[in-house]
C-alpha positions in Angstrom: 3.4 5.5 -3.2 7.0 6.1 -2.1 7.6 9.1 -4.5 3.9 10.1 -5.0 1.7 12.6 -3.3 -1.2 14.9 -3.8 0.0 15.6 -7.4 0.7 12.0 -8.2 -1.1 10.5 -11.2 -3.3 8.2 -9.1 -4.2 10.9 -6.6 -5.2 13.3 -9.4 -7.2 10.5 -11.1 -9.2 9.8 -8.0 -9.8 13.5 -7.4 -11.2 13.8 -11.0 -13.5 10.8 -10.7 -14.8 10.9 -7.1 -16.3 13.7 -5.1 -14.5 13.4 -1.8 -10.8 12.4 -1.9 -8.3 13.1 0.8 -4.6 12.6 0.0 -2.1 12.8 2.9 1.3 14.1 2.3 3.7 11.6 3.9 7.1 12.6 2.5 8.5 9.1 2.6 10.6 9.3 -0.5 13.3 11.5 -1.9 16.2 13.4 -0.2 14.2 15.4 2.3 14.6 15.9 6.0 11.0 15.0 6.9 10.7 12.5 9.8 9.0 10.0 7.6 11.6 9.9 4.8 14.0 7.1 4.0 16.9 9.6 4.3 16.1 10.3 8.0 15.4 6.7 8.7 18.8 5.8 7.3 20.5 8.2 9.7 18.6 7.4 12.9 18.8 3.6 12.3 22.6 3.3 11.5 23.1 0.8 14.4 20.4 -1.4 12.8 22.1 -1.1 9.4 25.4 -2.3 11.0 23.8 -5.1 12.9 22.0 -6.6 9.9 18.5 -5.8 11.0 18.1 -2.8 8.7 15.0 -3.5 6.8 12.7 -4.5 9.6 13.9 -1.6 11.8 13.7 1.1 9.1 10.5 -0.3 7.7 8.7 -0.2 11.0 10.2 3.2 11.8 8.7 4.7 8.6 5.4 3.0 9.1 5.1 4.3 12.7 6.1 7.8 11.6 3.3 7.9 9.0 0.7 6.8 11.6 0.9 10.3 13.3 -0.2 11.9 10.0 -2.9 9.4 9.0 -4.8 9.5 12.3 -6.1 12.9 11.1 -7.7 11.3 8.0 -9.8 8.8 9.9 -12.5 7.8 9.6 -12.9 7.2 5.8 -14.8 4.7 3.7 -12.1 3.5 1.4 -8.3 3.6 1.8 -6.3 3.4 -1.5 -2.6 2.8 -1.3 0.0 2.0 -4.0 3.3 0.3 -3.3 4.7 1.9 -0.2 1.3 3.5 0.3 -0.2 0.0 0.3 2.2 -1.1 3.1 1.2 2.0 5.1 -2.5 1.3 4.6 -2.1 -2.3 5.8 -0.2 -1.3 8.9 -2.7 1.5 9.6 -5.5 -1.0 9.6 -3.5 -3.5 11.7 -3.1 -0.8 14.3 -6.8 -0.1 14.4 -6.5 3.3 12.7 -9.2 2.7 10.1 -11.5 0.1 11.7 -14.5 0.6 9.3 -12.6 1.2 6.1 -12.3 -0.9 3.1 -8.8 -1.3 1.5 -7.8 -1.1 -2.1 -4.1 -2.0 -2.4 -2.1 -1.5 -5.6 1.1 -3.7 -5.7 1.5 -3.3 -1.9 5.1 -3.3 -0.8 4.4 -4.6 2.7 6.8 -7.5 2.7 9.6 -5.5 1.0 9.3 -2.8 3.6 9.2 -5.1 6.6 11.8 -7.7 5.7 13.6 -6.5 2.6 14.3 -8.1 -0.8 15.7 -11.4 0.3 13.4 -13.2 2.8 14.7 -16.0 5.0 13.4 -18.2 7.7 13.5 -15.5 10.3 11.7 -13.0 8.0 9.1 -15.6 7.1 8.4 -16.0 10.8 8.1 -12.3 11.2 5.6 -12.0 8.4 3.6 -14.9 9.9 3.3 -12.9 13.1 2.3 -9.8 11.3 -0.4 -11.6 9.3 -1.7 -13.1 12.6 -1.8 -9.7 14.2 -3.6 -8.2 11.2 -6.2 -11.0 11.2 -6.8 -10.7 15.0 -7.5 -7.0 14.5 -9.8 -7.7 11.6 -11.7 -10.4 13.5 -12.4 -7.9 16.3 -14.8 -5.9 14.0 -18.5 -6.8 13.8 -18.5 -6.2 10.0 -15.6 -7.7 8.1 -14.0 -5.1 5.8 -13.5 -5.9 2.1 -9.9 -5.9 1.0 -8.9 -6.0 -2.7 -5.3 -6.2 -4.1 -4.4 -5.3 -7.6 -0.9 -6.5 -8.9 0.8 -6.7 -12.3 2.3 -10.0 -13.4 5.2 -8.0 -15.0 6.0 -6.1 -11.8 9.8 -6.2 -11.5 10.0 -4.1 -8.3 7.5 -5.9 -6.0 6.9 -9.5 -6.9 3.4 -10.6 -7.5 4.1 -13.6 -5.3 4.2 -11.2 -2.3 0.6 -10.2 -3.0 -0.5 -13.8 -3.6 1.0 -14.7 -0.1 -0.6 -11.6 1.4 -4.1 -12.3 0.0 -4.0 -15.9 1.1 -2.8 -14.9 4.6 -5.4 -12.2 5.3 -8.3 -13.4 3.1 -8.2 -10.6 0.5 -9.2 -10.7 -3.2 -6.4 -10.5 -5.7 -6.8 -9.1 -9.2 -3.9 -10.1 -11.3 -3.1 -7.9 -14.3 -1.4 -10.0 -17.0 0.4 -7.1 -18.7 0.7 -4.9 -15.6 4.0 -3.4 -14.4 4.6 -1.9 -11.0 2.9 1.4 -11.5 -0.2 -0.2 -13.1 -0.9 3.1 -14.7 -1.7 1.8 -18.2 -4.3 -0.5 -16.7 -5.8 1.7 -14.0 -5.7 5.3 -15.3 -7.2 7.2 -18.2 -5.4 9.3 -20.8 -2.6 8.2 -23.1 0.1 5.9 -22.0 3.6 7.5 -21.8 5.1 4.0 -22.4 3.1 2.8 -25.4 1.3 5.9 -26.7 -2.0 4.0 -26.7 -5.1 4.9 -24.6 -4.9 3.6 -21.0 -7.6 1.2 -19.8 -9.2 3.4 -17.1 -10.0 0.5 -14.8 -9.4 2.1 -11.4 -12.8 3.7 -11.3 -14.5 0.5 -12.5 -12.7 -1.6 -9.8 -13.8 0.8 -7.1 -17.4 0.9 -8.3 -17.6 -2.9 -8.8 -15.7 -4.1 -5.7 -17.0 -1.6 -3.1 -20.7 -1.2 -4.1 -21.8 -0.6 -0.5 -20.0 2.8 -0.4 -20.4 3.8 -4.1 -24.1 3.0 -4.8 
C-alpha cells in the first residue's frame, strides 16, 4: 500500500502464514526524498500540475519508478498488492515484469492513480487503452494467469465501482466484502480489530489457498 511496507500489517501477516514472502520497499508515501515518493513526484511534475494533467503524469511517474525496484523480485508465483500496491502490481504485469505470476489485488487504486478522483471522457478513453494494453500482454502468455480482486463495499477511499470496472475489463474475479472498508484488515487478517475490538476474520490465508491452489497445494 501507499504508506505500508515490510512492517505493514498485511506484509507481517503473509510472513507469518507462508514460508517464502518477499516484500519490496517502495517508499511511495510520506514526506521522504525517495525517487518513488509522492513528494518527489510533486516537485518534478510541477508543469503537469499547472497544465491540468497532474494525475496521469504523476501516477505514471511513480509506477515507472517502482518498476526498477520490482524487477529484482521477479519471478514469483503470486503478487499481492493493496491499494497503491495493487496499482503497481497491475502495471508491473502490463509491462511484462511478472509474466508467470498470479495477482491478488486488495482494493487496487489503479484508476485513482492514473486518472484521479474525477474521471471524465478523456480519462475513460485513457483507461480503455490501458485495459486493452493489459489484455494484449495477458493474451501473449500460453497459460492465462489467475487474477483475483478483493474490495470492500464500504470503501470510502477507492470506490468498489473501480474494481467492478477493472474486473469486467480484464477478466478477473471480484470478491466483494459487504462490511469491508478500504484497509480490509478486519476481514483479511487475524488478531483483534482495532476498530471494533472483536476478532478479525482471518480470510487472507483462506483466499490464497482457495483461489490459487496450483501454487499452494
